C-alpha positions, -999 to 999 in steps of 0.1 A, spaced: -6 -367 76 27 -363 59 49 -339 74 77 -347 53 59 -326 27 49 -290 23 30 -278 52 -10 -281 41 -25 -245 40 -57 -239 67 -80 -246 41 -67 -279 36 -63 -282 72 -105 -277 76 -113 -300 45 -96 -324 65 -109 -317 99 -145 -315 85 -137 -350 66 -134 -364 102 -166 -355 113 -154 -325 132 -174 -295 136 -150 -261 135 -154 -226 147 -135 -196 136 -112 -168 154 -103 -140 139 -65 -126 144 -58 -115 180 -86 -129 194 -84 -159 219 -118 -169 211 -145 -171 184 -165 -137 184 -195 -150 162 -229 -147 177 -245 -183 182 -209 -199 174 -215 -230 198 -251 -242 177 -229 -243 139 -196 -249 125 -179 -232 98 -176 -249 65 -142 -255 52 -145 -228 24 -145 -203 54 -106 -208 56 -102 -202 18 -113 -169 22 -105 -161 57 -68 -180 56 -55 -161 89 -86 -173 110 -72 -197 137 -98 -226 140 -111 -246 169 -128 -280 176 -166 -274 189 -169 -305 214 -208 -306 218 -211 -309 178 -184 -331 172 -189 -358 194 -157 -352 210 -135 -341 247 -108 -329 258 -87 -333 292 -69 -295 295 -35 -300 311 -25 -266 327 0 -279 356 14 -312 351 33 -319 377 -1 -306 399 -19 -333 373 2 -359 376 1 -359 414 -35 -359 412 -38 -387 384 -16 -411 406 -40 -410 437 -69 -419 413 -47 -445 397 -52 -429 360 -20 -432 342 -11 -398 329 19 -412 307 -3 -435 291 -30 -408 285 -1 -386 269 16 -415 249 -16 -434 233 -39 -407 230 -38 -374 201 -28 -344 225 -25 -305 210 5 -294 221 15 -252 223 29 -245 253 58 -273 261 47 -270 302 9 -275 288 -12 -306 270 -44 -310 256 -57 -346 252 -80 -351 228 -104 -385 231 -141 -395 209 -173 -394 238 -186 -427 242 -219 -438 227 -248 -423 245 -228 -404 271 -232 -366 277 -206 -344 296 -201 -310 307 -173 -294 316 -150 -292 352 -121 -280 364 -101 -284 395 -80 -257 411 -55 -255 438 -40 -219 456 -13 -208 447 17 -221 464 28 -192 485 4 -174 477 -31 -193 489 -53 -161 481 -50 -165 447 -58 -199 426 -45 -214 393 -63 -240 374 -49 -276 375 -65 -292 347 -98 -295 328 -126 -316 315 -136 -298 289 -169 -311 269 -201 -300 255 -204 -261 240 -167 -254 242 -143 -253 218 -102 -261 215 -77 -246 191 -66 -269 168 -34 -268 148 -19 -253 127 -34 -215 150 -12 -198 161 -8 -200 196 -12 -163 213 17 -168 240 43 -185 223 35 -170 186 44 -209 173 19 -229 152 -3 -253 175 14 -291 169 -2 -322 175 20 -351 191 11 -386 208 -14 -410 183 -27 -402 152 -61 -380 149 -76 -398 123 -92 -425 141 -103 -406 175 -99 -432 206 -125 -433 229 -125 -418 266 -113 -444 285 -133 -461 312 -109 -443 343 -113 -415 333 -153 -412 319 -156 -424 359 -136 -393 373 -157 -373 346 -192 -384 355 -186 -388 395 -167 -351 394 -188 -344 425 -177 -372 442 -143 -365 439 -134 -324 432 -132 -324 474 -108 -354 474 -92 -337 446 -85 -304 463 -74 -321 492 -44 -335 476 -27 -303 472 2 -306 494 -1 -270 510 -37 -262 512 -46 -260 544 -70 -287 557 -106 -281 554 -118 -280 592 -146 -310 601 -167 -316 629 -167 -347 650 -198 -370 650 -202 -358 688 -204 -327 677 -231 -328 652 -262 -322 652 -288 -347 643 -307 -341 612 -331 -319 620 -365 -343 615 -397 -345 640 -393 -376 662 -416 -406 641 -418 -443 638 -389 -456 618 -415 -480 606 -425 -457 580 -394 -460 552 -357 -473 555 -349 -484 586 -326 -468 619 -297 -489 602 -297 -473 567 -309 -439 580 -279 -437 598 -253 -445 574 -272 -423 555 -268 -391 577 -231 -403 589 -202 -406 560 -176 -431 567 -146 -407 571 -163 -387 597 -173 -417 614 -136 -436 611 -119 -403 630 -149 -407 661 -131 -444 663 -98 -429 666 -86 -439 629 -61 -418 621 -63 -401 585 -26 -407 561 -38 -405 530 -66 -384 515 -86 -421 517 -64 -441 532 -67 -444 573 -46 -462 601 -64 -483 623 -60 -477 662 -55 -512 664 -33 -520 637 0 -534 650 16 -531 612 14 -491 615 1 -492 576 -33 -476 567 -54 -508 560 -87 -488 554 -96 -476 522 -128 -449 522 -144 -453 493 -164 -419 491 -196 -428 468 -203 -461 483 -198 -442 520 -178 -475 531 -142 -480 542 -127 -514 532 -100 -532 558 -72 -545 544 -60 -562 574 -20 -557 573 -4 -573 544 -32 -576 521 -24 -553 493 -60 -548 475 -100 -541 490 -114 -573 495 -152 -575 494 -154 -595 522 -140 -571 547 -166 -538 542 -177 -518 569 -200 -486 573 -206 -459 598 -229 -483 613 -208 -509 622 -181 -483 638 -210 -470 663 -216 -508 675 -172 -505 683 -185 -481 708 -209 -508 727 -184 -531 726 -201 -553 697 -238 -547 712 -255 -544 684 -286 -538 697 -276 -507 720 -259 -492 690 -293 -491 671 -308 -481 701 -279 -444 701 -287 -444 661 -326 -441 666 -321 -418 694 -295 -396 675 -319 -396 644 -348 -388 663 -368 -415 660 -392 -427 685 -393 -465 680 -381 -497 662 -395 -514 639 -387 -552 627 -352 -558 607 -348 -560 573 -328 -590 556 -304 -561 552 -305 -550 583 -296 -586 600 -269 -594 573 -252 -556 587 -257 -573 621 -237 -600 617 -211 -585 597 -207 -558 618 -202 -589 646 -176 -606 625 -154 -574 625 -156 -565 658 -143 -600 668 -116 -598 642 -103 -564 658 -109 -571 691 -89 -609 690 -69 -608 663 -83 -638 648 -80 -641 607 -111 -631 588 -114 -668 576 -113 -682 609 -139 -661 623 -173 -675 630 -200 -654 649 -212 -681 675 -243 -702 670 -267 -701 641 -267 -677 618 -287 -645 632 -306 -646 595 -322 -676 607 -352 -678 617 -353 -636 615 -386 -622 606 -376 -602 570 -409 -586 555 -407 -550 553 -445 -538 558 -441 -510 542 -435 -528 512 -461 -548 487 -433 -571 470 -429 -606 490 -405 -633 481 -414 -665 464 -406 -697 445 -403 -701 411 -425 -735 415 -454 -710 418 -453 -702 383 -460 -743 375 -496 -737 386 -501 -705 364 -508 -699 332 -484 -677 313 -495 -642 311 -496 -630 272 -474 -598 265 -497 -569 263 -488 -536 239 -509 -505 238 -489 -505 201 -470 -536 194 -435 -531 191 -434 -495 197 -454 -491 234 -454 -518 260 -485 -516 286 -481 -513 323 -448 -496 321 -426 -463 309 -418 -454 272 -402 -426 260 -404 -404 228 -376 -382 221 -376 -353 192 -361 -320 192 -377 -292 193 -404 -283 163 -403 -319 151 -434 -330 158 -433 -355 189 -464 -331 207 -482 -340 176 -470 -376 169 -478 -383 209 -515 -364 205 -525 -386 171 -514 -416 197 -538 -405 221 -567 -399 199 -555 -433 180 -565 -452 214 -595 -433 221 -612 -438 192 -598 -477 189 -581 -470 154 -546 -472 143 -518 -451 149 -496 -447 118 -503 -477 104 -499 -497 134 -528 -514 155 -533 -492 193 -550 -507 222 -588 -486 225 -597 -471 258 -595 -440 274 -561 -417 272 -552 -388 290 -527 -360 275 -509 -333 298 -486 -312 281 -469 -283 301 -463 -270 264 -490 -264 245 -520 -245 258 -560 -250 252 -560 -232 221 -531 -250 208 -547 -279 219 -579 -274 199 -567 -263 170 -543 -298 165 -571 -321 174 -599 -300 154 -569 -311 124 -564 -347 139 -602 -351 142 -609 -344 105 -582 -365 90 -597 -394 113 -631 -383 99 -647 -378 131 -663 -350 150 -647 -330 184 -677 -347 199 -663 -383 197 -635 -379 213 -656 -386 249 -625 -412 259 -600 -378 255 -588 -365 288 -567 -330 285 -547 -311 307 -529 -279 297 -502 -271 323 -488 -241 300 -477 -214 320 -481 -231 355 -457 -248 379 -456 -280 363 -429 -303 379 -444 -335 393 -416 -343 418 -393 -317 437 -351 -324 444 -352 -326 483 -316 -319 501 -304 -357 504 -304 -353 464 -337 -378 466 -369 -373 446 -402 -363 461 -440 -364 447 -452 -326 448 -488 -323 452 -497 -323 414 -482 -357 414 -508 -365 439 -533 -350 422 -520 -368 386 -520 -397 404 -556 -401 418 -576 -388 383 -556 -417 366 -569 -441 395 -603 -428 390 -606 -428 354 -585 -457 349 -569 -444 306 -549 -469 284 -526 -443 281 -508 -417 297 -490 -393 278 -467 -366 298 -451 -339 279 -423 -328 283 -394 -343 308 -382 -304 311 -410 -290 323 -418 -319 348 -387 -331 363 -368 -310 394 -333 -328 391 -303 -326 373 -313 -345 338 -270 -358 339 -274 -378 376 -282 -414 373 -297 -417 406 -324 -389 399 -337 -400 368 -339 -439 377 -360 -425 407 -380 -406 382 -391 -431 362 -396 -453 392 -421 -430 403 -439 -429 365 -435 -470 367 -453 -473 397 -485 -452 382 -484 -469 351 -485 -504 373 -507 -494 402 -534 -484 371 -526 -510 346 -511 -483 316 -490 -473 293 -472 -443 304 -456 -425 274 -428 -394 286 -416 -373 260 -385 -358 258 -359 -335 243 -325 -353 229 -289 -342 236 -271 -324 213 -244 -362 214 -279 -378 207 -289 -357 176 -251 -357 165 -250 -392 167 -286 -403 160 -295 -424 187 -316 -392 199 -309 -404 228 -307 -374 265 -292 -369 296 -275 -396 309 -276 -432 298 -302 -439 328 -333 -423 309 -328 -452 284 -320 -476 307 -347 -468 324 -375 -469 306 -386 -502 286 -392 -487 254 -373 -456 236 -386 -440 202 -369 -413 182 -392 -390 160 -360 -371 135 -357 -349 104 -351 -366 72 -316 -355 64 -282 -361 42 -245 -351 59 -225 -342 33 -191 -333 51 -201 -306 81 -232 -293 67 -270 -313 69 -294 -310 37 -332 -316 47 -346 -318 10 -381 -321 23 -391 -303 55 -425 -321 64 -407 -356 64 -399 -375 95 -390 -409 105 -401 -422 137 -377 -454 148 -378 -475 179 -344 -472 192 -351 -493 223 -373 -520 230 -368 -544 251 -399 -568 247 -391 -567 209 -375 -557 178 -355 -528 180 -344 -506 148 -379 -506 130 -388 -471 111 -421 -458 101 -413 -428 76 -439 -402 77 -454 -368 62 -467 -338 74 -498 -332 60 -525 -310 66 -514 -309 102 -511 -342 112 -487 -369 102 -494 -395 79 -476 -429 71 -458 -431 37 -468 -461 20 -456 -461 -17 -424 -450 -30 -442 -421 -50 -437 -385 -51 -426 -370 -16 -427 -404 -5 -399 -413 -32 -385 -385 -21 -387 -397 15 -370 -433 4 -341 -417 -17 -326 -396 12 -326 -418 35 -309 -443 13 -281 -418 2 -280 -411 41 -277 -445 46 -248 -455 18 -228 -425 31 -233 -435 71 -223 -472 54 -191 -464 34 -177 -446 58 -182 -476 83 -166 -498 62 -133 -475 48 -130 -473 85 -126 -509 88 -105 -510 59 -127 -524 35 -130 -517 2 -163 -515 -20 -167 -500 -53 -194 -503 -82 -181 -532 -101 -206 -561 -108 -182 -583 -83 -181 -592 -41 -170 -558 -35 -200 -539 -51 -212 -515 -28 -248 -517 -31 -250 -555 -27 -229 -555 0 -248 -528 19 -282 -540 16 -270 -575 26 -256 -558 59 -273 -559 93 -268 -523 100 -281 -517 60 -317 -505 76 -334 -526 52 -330 -507 22 -326 -529 -11 -297 -534 -35 -318 -511 -58 -321 -482 -41 -286 -485 -30 -275 -485 -65 -294 -456 -72 -280 -439 -42 -245 -445 -58 -252 -436 -90 -268 -400 -75 -235 -395 -49 -211 -396 -76 -231 -375 -97 -232 -348 -72 -194 -354 -67 -201 -363 -27 -184 -396 -33 -158 -410 -59 -133 -436 -73 -101 -436 -66 -72 -467 -73 -69 -484 -42 -30 -489 -28 1 -509 -40 17 -524 -72 1 -513 -101 -10 -544 -110 -29 -555 -80 -43 -524 -75 -83 -517 -85 -111 -490 -78 -123 -481 -44 -150 -458 -31 -144 -428 -12 -165 -401 10 -150 -366 -5 
């Protein structure tokens, strides 16, 4: 933006921000925040500031795909970031930031594709007045807004200003800050402890801690005593119990150190420590150890005695065969003991005799999987890939179908269940025949009756023909299939066991679960919990040789980006196929236009076993979805809407890449370039040409001269 010319008006500035794809909120004079009801759900058009030029404007992060680092105290933030190895000066210099108060700052970023973030803040006690606290910095994302220039700062009464890099092409959130954001719960205590004047939080020593309140049991039931002990005892507490001295928040001095340097670093997330051994300046993965290794120090390296004490402390009644990981850690612990007690270097130490792993009993009797040699495949026929619906729903695993509320994902899934039960195609695609089980926590019995009546009529069958369709409505009941345990793990509920037993008895080809929000008790943004829940469902699919389809709602960022994803990326990464049912819309600046509310597009956004990006255009007619087969009538409108939407998307991408396209019959012809591009969505040059003419006629795009000498100028298309 040219700062040497006359400052743009609020309306002009709003137009510029909306052209970047930002959603804006209005802040009346004298207010520090929006006052409109529901301002978090929809941005204001730029025209608002044409009629209300004195209103301040804010950036609504959730709908804009943006986030911010809001620094309230520069010195304290620098202290924390230095400890976290984050270069604050580089962030301030290389990323766009908003400045109102010179002592503070706000740095803007683009949220990475497929990532969902929420707001976090860290505060410290005020020096000299510990009863009061002040915010150090805040990580802002989601349904929050940040004031944009040229709004007036309420304290300085001067306009906010841009500093740092340009905001024209917002850079993506850097990896180090993303790790801090997503691992906030793991780092917040560490950041609080960095306050130099804060009173240390009291910690009980291990010997003073009570063992977990579990009844004695055979620890052959589940993970080994070593794994349970490591999970129960924080590494930092074990270090202090073993005589290590805490010198920095995550650095400890060994009681046997000759250098008197804190050469042990704690990784709180992994619950492990790393030994630098004096002069080493980096963490070496070979020097890793945990709380059980430290317990072995108290037994002079006798790992058997250490395991016995751990079992007694945990309340376990007897031992079981060691797993491979147990044996590896025992051998590793013996090596650590030799290094610390003899002074030998890590590279020179060998644990005497054959490896403790040689001839050991590896198999964990609680598992059904075994180790095998790849040559066994040579004696077997290659198994064919099996599908419930080719390219969309694979067998023997978990798939997901995402769609915003009211788009019809439950109806589409119920139609799939009917197709399987009748042995008929689903939305124009072949479907595997057999029993289908549809479990819903959203629709009651009457709603299922109404929908099935419409689906049966569309298939020219009677409801009495649906003997292979099994149903259960959990509407109004506790529908949770898992419960969150104190240790953060997911445990199956009695309902899960009941459903599993029913599936085992009926042997359906398809199980539909509607929806994730009703069935899952954990935090959808927790990667571990997401993977564990999908793992529970995958176990059902594998044991019963069926396909499981989980219905879910996308996040705001998932809808904004068009990916249709929700929660953290583990939900998408853990399933083998993910579909997205979306409305057919056109984005015009900050406005979203839906020409026909009956039109939908079903897309396979992820397919581990096939091609992605396959779209099925649909229309809602007489209570069911039908495929769009020919470009006539409503179908033609759907195709035109899709072509116009894709034309604007491709033009925006080409413009950002500095590639000039126009309406001329040349190599720069936009319809030709877009139809041949891999991201063109399979739309023909003819349809793109028609979309270009419509967009030009409507004034949503225009032809302008390129920069440079007059003799070399040409025409280019740009979005208005």
